[in-house]
N, C-alpha and C positions, 0 to 999 in steps of 0.2 A: 691195548697192550703197548703200542708204540709210544703213547704219551707216558706210560709208566716207566718205560726204559729211559726216555728223555729226562724225566724228573729225577730218576735214580742217578743219572750221570751228570746232572746239572753242575756239580762242583768242578768238573773237569774243564780245561780250556776247550773251546769249540773244535779246534783241529784234532785234539786227542779224543774227544767225544765221537767224532766221525769215524776215526780209526777203530775205536772200540765197537761202535754200532755195526760197522762193516764186518767185524769178526764174529758177530752173533749169528748162530744158525737161523735159517729162515729169512731173517731181515737182510743180512749181508749188504752188498753195495746197492742192491735194488732199492733199499730203503734209505741208506745212508747218503747217497749222492743227491737225491731230491731234497732230503732234509738240509744238507749243507748249502745247496743253492737257494732253496726257497725260504728256509727259516733263518739261516745264518748269513745269507747274502754273500757266500763265498764265490770267488771267481770259478768259472767252469773247470779250468785246468787244476786248480788246487783241490776242488771237490773230487774230481776224477782221480787224481794221484792218491789222495788220502783214502778214498773208497777202495781202490785196487790194493793198496798196501795193506789196509786192514783186513780185506777179504782173504789175502794169501798168507797172512801170519799163521793161522791155525793149520794150514795145509800140511807142512812137514810132520807135525805132531799127530794129525789124524792118520796120515799114511803109515807112520812108523808104529804107533801105539794102539790104534783102535782094535786091530784083531786080537791082541793079547788082553785088552781090557774087556772086550765083548766075550771072549772065552771065559775069563774069570767070572764076569757077571752072570753068564748063562748057567754057571754051576752053583749059583746061590738061590735061595728061596726068595729073597727080597727083590733081587734085580733080574731074575731069570726071564720073566715074561717080557720085561722091557728090552733086554738084550736080544731075545728072539724076534721081537717086533722090529728093532733096529736092523738086525741081520736080514730079515725078510724084506724090509724097505730097500736096503742096499742091494740085495741080490735081484730085486725086481727091476732096478734101474741098470743092471749090469749086462743085459743080453747084448745090446749094441756095443758096449765097451769091450766085451770079449771078442766080438767080431772085428771091430775097427781100431781097437786099442787107443793109440795116441790121438788120432783124429776123432774118434768117437767120444773120448773124454773131453777133448777140446770143444767140440760142438755142444756136448751136454752142459758144460760149464758156461759157455759163451752165450747161450740162449737164456735171457733173464726172465724166466717164467717160474711160477711157484713149483717147488719140488725139484728144481734144478739148482746148480750152483756148486761152489767149492766144497762145502761140507758133504753134500750127497755124492758128488763126483768122487771125492777122495775116499769116502766110505766104500763106494762100489769098487773103485780101483784097488783099494787095499784088500777087500774081501776076495777078489778074483786073482790077486797076486800080480798086478801089473808092476813093472819095473819102477822103483822109487824115483830115479832121476828123470826118466821120461815122463812119468806122471806129474812131477813138479813142474817141468817145463810146459806140459800140456795145460795144466791147471792155471799156471801163471798167464799164459797166452789167452786162455779162455776167459779168465777173469778180466784181463785188460780189454778184451773184445766186448764183454758184457758191460764194462764200464763205459766204453765208447757209445754203445747202444743206449744205455740209460741216460748218459749225459746229453746225447743228441735228442732223445725223446723229451727230456726236461726243457732243453733249449728251444726245441720246436714248439712245445706247449706254451712256453712263455712268449714266443714270437706271435702267437695267435692273439694274445691280449695286448 
């Protein structure tokens, strides 16, 4: 799948391709930063900044619009099952967010593991009604931290060789 995304975006300049890949759910900066450093030979700081920027671009839109979109989708035959699946996934991740709010969201986004990140964190935050401004700050800080972790892991891996 990753190669298909890269081929699809090949017409873009490398820097813009990294921003776009960072904004894609599931991949986010966890895939974009290693790609920038390993495939495009970008400097670490540039890869980090582009990855974080791309990952937070969708955040305000998810926080503001996803509840209304999911509500509409769940009322249709075509998208109802998908909307219910998305809501269930978001609510499954929301228990710690409800308890710890700002810091829970920060930690959830900051840990660069599958199933975590900006998209899922914003989905859960919006479904449980966390404050928009605080959620944006938390997600931005979490994404910046995840970017540091991913960039460090890539740099550490390269230093072994």
